[in-house]
C-alpha positions as CSV (number, residue, x, y, z in Angstrom):
1,X,-91.7,96.8,-19.6
2,X,-88.0,95.9,-18.8
3,X,-85.4,98.2,-17.4
4,X,-83.5,98.0,-20.7
5,X,-86.6,99.3,-22.6
6,X,-87.0,102.2,-20.2
7,X,-83.3,102.9,-20.6
8,X,-83.7,102.9,-24.4
9,X,-86.6,105.4,-24.1
10,X,-84.4,107.7,-22.1
11,X,-81.5,107.2,-24.5
12,X,-83.7,108.1,-27.5
13,X,-85.1,111.1,-25.7
14,X,-81.6,112.5,-24.9
15,X,-80.5,111.9,-28.5
16,X,-83.6,113.6,-29.9
17,X,-82.7,116.7,-27.8
18,X,-79.0,116.8,-28.7
19,X,-78.7,115.7,-32.3
20,X,-82.1,114.5,-33.5
21,X,-83.5,111.1,-34.5
22,X,-83.7,109.4,-37.8
23,X,-87.0,108.0,-39.0
24,X,-86.3,104.5,-37.7
25,X,-85.4,105.8,-34.3
26,X,-88.4,108.0,-34.1
27,X,-90.7,105.0,-34.9
28,X,-88.9,103.0,-32.2
29,X,-89.3,105.8,-29.7
30,X,-93.1,106.1,-30.5
31,X,-93.6,102.3,-30.2
32,X,-91.7,102.2,-26.8
33,X,-93.7,105.1,-25.5
34,X,-97.0,103.6,-26.5
35,X,-96.0,100.3,-24.8
36,X,-94.9,102.2,-21.7
37,X,-98.2,104.1,-21.4
38,X,-100.2,100.9,-21.9
39,X,-98.2,99.2,-19.1
40,X,-98.8,102.2,-16.8
41,X,-102.5,102.2,-17.5
42,X,-102.7,98.4,-17.0
43,X,-100.9,98.7,-13.6
44,X,-103.1,101.6,-12.5
45,X,-106.3,99.7,-13.5
46,X,-105.1,96.6,-11.5
47,X,-104.4,98.8,-8.5
48,X,-107.8,100.5,-8.7
49,X,-109.6,97.1,-9.2
50,X,-108.1,95.8,-6.0
51,X,-109.1,98.8,-3.8
52,X,-112.1,99.1,-1.6
53,X,-113.7,101.9,0.3
54,X,-114.5,101.5,4.0
55,X,-117.5,103.6,5.1
56,X,-117.8,105.1,8.6
57,X,-120.4,102.4,9.5
58,X,-117.8,99.7,8.8
59,X,-119.1,98.4,5.5
60,X,-116.6,97.9,2.7
61,X,-117.5,98.6,-1.0
62,X,-115.2,97.8,-3.9
63,X,-114.4,100.5,-6.3
64,X,-116.4,100.3,-9.6
65,X,-116.2,102.1,-12.9
66,X,-118.6,104.8,-13.5
67,X,-121.4,103.8,-15.9
68,X,-121.6,105.6,-19.3
69,X,-118.0,105.0,-20.5
């Protein structure tokens, strides 16, 4: 997500609080928010996938997803 898109999300938020949004702007805001959340989740998943746990005995185990989901 670019800085311009984040700025647009903020602009739409402030406009919604002050004067309200029309239908087109509300749809744009929802789409931008959805994309922002997807980008945050993707970034977090990448960070977690690259992490490992070092145990007191010196062994290193990569983080894994819990089974069942």
